[in-house]
C-alpha positions in Angstrom: -1.3 -34.3 11.9 1.0 -31.8 13.7 1.3 -28.4 12.0 4.8 -27.5 11.0 6.4 -24.1 11.6 7.8 -22.3 8.6 11.6 -22.4 8.5 13.2 -18.9 8.7 15.3 -20.0 5.6 12.2 -21.0 3.6 12.1 -19.1 0.3 14.4 -16.4 1.7 15.5 -14.1 -1.2 16.5 -10.6 -2.1 14.5 -9.4 -5.1 13.5 -6.1 -6.8 9.9 -5.4 -6.2 7.3 -2.6 -6.1 6.0 -2.0 -2.6 2.4 -0.7 -2.1 1.1 0.8 1.1 -2.7 1.5 1.4 -3.9 3.4 4.5 -7.4 4.4 5.5 -7.6 8.0 6.6 -10.0 9.0 9.5 -10.3 5.3 10.5 -8.9 6.1 13.9 -11.8 8.4 14.7 -14.2 5.7 13.5 -12.5 3.2 15.8 -13.0 5.6 18.8 -16.7 6.1 18.1 -17.9 2.7 17.0 -18.4 -0.6 18.9 -15.4 -3.0 18.7 -17.3 -5.5 16.5 -18.1 -2.7 14.0 -14.6 -1.5 13.9 -13.3 -5.0 13.1 -15.9 -5.6 10.5 -15.2 -2.3 8.7 -11.4 -3.0 8.8 -12.0 -6.4 7.3 -14.1 -4.9 4.5 -11.2 -2.5 3.6 -8.5 -5.2 3.8 -10.6 -7.6 1.7 -11.2 -4.9 -0.9 -7.5 -4.0 -1.1 -6.3 -7.6 -1.1 -8.7 -8.5 -4.0 -7.3 -5.7 -6.2 -3.7 -6.5 -5.3 -4.2 -10.1 -6.3 -6.1 -9.1 -9.5 -3.1 -7.1 -10.6 -0.3 -9.6 -9.9 0.6 -8.7 -6.3 0.4 -10.3 -2.9 -0.4 -9.0 0.6 2.4 -9.3 3.0 1.3 -7.6 6.2 -1.6 -5.7 7.8 -0.9 -3.3 10.6 -3.2 -0.8 12.3 -5.3 0.7 9.4 -2.7 0.0 6.6 -2.1 -2.8 4.2 1.4 -3.7 2.8 1.5 -5.5 -0.5 4.3 -6.3 -3.0 4.6 -6.8 -6.7 7.6 -9.0 -7.4 6.7 -11.1 -10.5 8.3 -10.6 -13.9 10.0 -7.4 -14.9 10.2 -4.0 -13.1 7.8 -2.6 -15.7 5.3 -5.3 -15.0 5.6 -4.8 -11.3 5.2 -1.0 -11.5 2.2 -1.3 -13.9 0.5 -3.8 -11.6 1.1 -1.6 -8.6 -0.3 1.5 -10.2 -3.3 -0.4 -11.6 -4.0 -1.9 -8.2 -3.7 1.6 -6.5 -6.2 3.1 -9.0 -8.6 0.2 -8.5 -8.4 0.4 -4.7 -9.2 4.2 -4.9 -12.3 3.6 -7.1 -13.6 0.6 -5.1 -13.0 2.3 -1.8 -15.0 5.4 -2.8 -18.2 3.3 -2.9 -17.3 1.6 0.4 -16.6 5.0 2.1 -19.9 6.3 0.9 -21.8 3.4 2.5 -19.8 4.0 5.8 -20.7 7.7 5.6 -24.4 6.9 5.2 -24.4 4.4 8.0 -22.1 6.1 10.5 -21.9 9.7 9.5 -18.1 9.7 9.2 -16.0 10.4 6.1 -13.1 8.2 5.2 -10.8 7.8 2.3 -7.8 5.8 1.3 -4.3 7.1 0.6 -1.6 5.0 -1.2 2.1 5.0 -1.9 4.4 3.0 -4.3 8.1 2.6 -4.3 10.4 0.2 -6.3 13.6 -1.3 -4.9 15.5 -4.3 -3.6 13.6 -6.1 -0.8 14.3 -9.1 1.4 11.5 -11.6 1.5 11.1 -14.6 3.7 9.7 -15.9 7.0 10.6 -14.4 10.4 9.2 -13.8 13.9 9.2 -15.3 17.4 9.4 -19.0 17.6 6.0 -20.5 16.8 4.7 -17.2 15.4 6.7 -16.9 12.3 5.1 -15.2 9.3 5.9 -13.9 5.9 7.8 -10.6 5.9 9.3 -8.0 3.6 12.2 -5.9 4.8 14.4 -3.2 3.3 14.9 0.4 2.4 12.1 -0.1 -0.2 9.6 -0.7 2.5 10.9 2.2 4.7 10.6 4.6 1.8 7.1 3.4 0.9 6.1 4.0 4.5 7.5 7.6 4.4 5.7 8.2 1.1 2.3 7.1 2.3 2.4 9.9 4.8 2.9 12.3 1.9 -0.2 11.1 0.2 -3.4 13.1 0.7 -6.7 11.4 1.3 -8.1 9.9 -2.0 -4.7 10.2 -3.8 -1.6 8.1 -4.4 2.1 9.1 -4.7 5.0 7.2 -6.1 8.8 7.6 -6.3 11.0 8.3 -9.3 12.0 4.6 -9.2 8.4 3.6 -10.0 8.3 6.3 -12.7 11.5 4.9 -14.3 10.0 1.4 -14.3 6.9 2.7 -16.0 8.9 4.1 -18.9 8.8 0.7 -20.6 5.0 0.5 -20.1 2.2 1.9 -22.2 0.2 2.7 -19.1 -1.5 6.1 -19.4 -0.7 8.2 -16.4 -0.7 12.0 -15.8 1.2 12.5 -12.5 2.2 15.8 -11.0 5.7 16.3 -9.6 5.6 16.9 -5.8 8.3 18.3 -3.4 11.0 15.7 -3.1 11.1 13.3 -0.2 14.0 14.5 2.0 15.9 11.8 3.9 18.9 12.1 6.2 22.3 11.3 4.8 21.1 10.5 1.3 20.0 12.3 -1.8 16.4 13.5 -1.9 13.9 11.2 -3.8 11.8 12.7 -6.5 8.2 11.9 -6.1 5.0 12.2 -8.1 1.3 12.2 -7.3 -2.0 11.3 -9.0 -4.0 14.0 -7.4 -7.7 15.0 -7.0 -8.9 18.2 -8.6 -10.5 19.1 -5.2 -8.6 17.7 -2.2 -10.5 16.2 0.6 -10.4 18.3 3.7 -11.1 16.0 6.6 -7.5 14.6 7.2 
């Protein structure tokens, strides 16, 4: 049977969602030092770990690029989405700590994961060159999450005030610290918060 190519109009929608970005810090150095097969194996270990926790908390992986994974939480209410995203972020940090330790023992290099969460309207659907179409998520929400992940330190996660507002209806216990606002051109600054380590990692 001949495979069919997804239609660009298939399941196209604009929907409020929580965007999660998870990025491995110091992985570039590992990729420069290890054999290609090892690099790909380690990357797959991280992506599998992150995808498992995203799915366990009601989200779905949309894209993988370089050493980062993009996932979305778009089911149910904003509170449910935000709670799922935060729980997934926490679980990824915990799970990755053990994986990072095994990598350190085997290869002598330290790694950690950093995460960011933002909530906002997002366009979902299928797009790409003919014959290479794939699921995508577009919008300001994705752009802001991408900016936020660069504000996160290794082993920590940050999130926007939009996520904080969505969590107001949740009973999730969280003790975030306010961080300097995210400054963006031609728009109001975005308040952000972080779940931080007592002693920050110093290798990134």
